[in-house]
N, C-alpha and C positions, 0 to 999 in steps of 0.2 A: 821791675817797676810795674805796679798794677795800674795806677792812674796815668793815663796818657791822653794826649789831645786826640779828638776824633779824626778818623781817616778811614779809607776804604779797606785797608788791611793792616796787619800788625807792623809791617816794615815802615809804613807811612805814618805811624802814630808816634810822634816824638814825645819824650817825657815832659811833664809839666814843669815850668819854672814858677815856684811859689812866690807870692807876695809876702812882705814882712809880717803882716798880721796873721797870715796862714801859718808861717813858720813858727811864730811865737805861740799860737794856739796849739800846734802839734807838740811843741816842747813842754808846755804846761800840762797837756794831756798825758804825755809820757811819764810825768811825775805822779800820775794818779789823782791829780787835783781837778776840782770842778772849775768852770770858767765861763765867761761871757764874751762873745765877740761882738763888738759894736763898731760898725764901719758902713760905708755907703752902699746903696743898692747896686747890685751887679758886680760887687768886688770879690765874689767868691767865698762868702761866709760859710757856705755849706761844706766846702772842702776842709774847713777848719775842724769839723767834727767827723766827717765821713772818713777821712784818711786815718785818724787815730782809731776809729771803730774798726775799720777793715784791717788795719795793722794788728790790732788785738785779736780779732777773730782768726786771722791767718796764723798768728803765733800759737794760739791755744787750740786751733783746729775747728773746722766748720762742721755743721750738722749736729751741734750739741744743744739745740734749742735756740730760743730767741735771746740774743746777746745784747741787742740794742733796740730801743723803741724811740722813734723820732715822731714828735707830735707837732702837727701843723694846725694853725687856726682856721684854715680854709682848704677845701678839697683841691682847689686849683693849684695851690702850692705843693700839695702832696703829689699831684699828677705831674707837675713840672719837674720836681726833684726825682721822681721815678724815671722820667725820660732822660734826665741828665745823667743819672747813674748808668743807665743802659748805654748812653753815648760814650761815657768815659771808660766803663769797664769792658765794653765789647760784647759780642754775642754769646760768649761762654764765660760768664763771670765766675771768679774763684770763690766769691762769697755770695750767698743767696739773699735776696731781698724781695719783699712783696708789699703791695699796698692793700690795706684793710681799712676802708673808710665808709663802707655802706654803698659804694657805687658798684661793687662786685656782685655777680650773680650768685645764687645759692650754690651752684656747682663750684664756682671759684672759691667761695668762702669755705666750703667743705674741704676742698683740696688744700687750702692754707692751714686749716685746723688739723688735717691729717698729716701734713708735712710742714711744720712751722719753719720759717726762714731764719737766717742769722739776724737779719735786720727787718723790723716791722715798721712800715710807714703808715701813720694813722692820724686822726684828729682827736681833740680832747673829748668830744662827745662820744665817739666810737670807743675810745679807750675806757671811758666810764662804763659803757655797755659790756665791753669785754670782761671787766672786773666784777660785774654784777649779774650777768646772765649765765645760766647753767650751760647753754649751748656752746659758749666759748670757754668752758672750763679747761679744755685741753690746751688752749693758748696760754692761760694763766699758769698751768703746770709747766709749760715750755719755757716760762720766764724764770724758772728757779735759778738759772745761772745768769740772770740779767746783769750786765756790767755798765751799760750806758743808758741815760735818759736825756733826750734832747728836746728842748722847747724852742721851736723856731718862731721868729717874730715875737720875742719875749715881751715887748712893750704893749702888745695887744691884751695881755692878761692883767687888767686893772679893775678896780672896784669889785663888784660882785663876782664877775667872771674870774678875776684874779684870785679871790677867795675860793671859788669852786675848784680852780686848777691846783691851788695849794693843798686842798683837801684830797684831790685826786692823786697827787704825788704821795701823800701819806697813805692813802688806800692801796696804791700800787706797792709800796714797801711792805705794808701789812699782808696783803694777799700773796705776794711772791715769797715773803720771808727773807728778802735780800737785806742785808745789813750794811753792806758797802756798795754804794751806787755812785758812779761818777756822772755828774750832771753838766750839761752844756746848754747855753742859751745864745740866741743871736738876735740882733736888732740893728736896723739902719737909723732909727730915730730916737733911741732911748735917751741920748744925751748929746746936745749939739751946741750948748752955750757955755760960757765961762772958760776958765783955763783948762789945761789938760788934766790937772789934779781934780778940778771941780767935776769934769766929765767922768773921770774914773770913780769918784766918790758916788755919783749918781747911779752909775752902772752897778756898783757894789750894793747900793741900797736896794735897788729893784731886784737884784739877784737874791739877796737874803729874804725878801718878802715873798718871792716866787717859789723858793725851794725850802 
């Protein structure tokens, strides 16, 4: 078991008990399908995509370039998720992950470009720069085996920003040459009214527009 609850040592870190929405997300992901997780704040949405991503990387082998890109609308969320991953995976994680959002020093950025992680945590503006600047061309090359694209807080990508992100996803596919990309989105507020069927229909509608 890779994901365990935080503790001072391995023996004191019991395995996680997953919520129903996390189990369902993992099952959908195992089938190679794209999906959206819409549930309340603090309910563990991120595990619904991090567990499938890490499972895939471990099965196929680490150190083969960037296998997943996780896009956040704000740096604060990227920072928080980086800390959560470190907390869950422990001091010597079996899968590498790095944050690349513009907060890093030139030395840190160079180190990431020279040794791309399995999972890249970024924001949509930095991903745009990665895909268009020559300085980050090594990162684009490292995405040749990209398997997962995650858009966290999917509901924030509306209007002009939504159109920008939709074009960004198309550019990512074009630059990397990836033809089969599994996408995941999360939101706590994407649909909260009507019947369960109404909420599912709204989630599906936003998902189609975003990807």
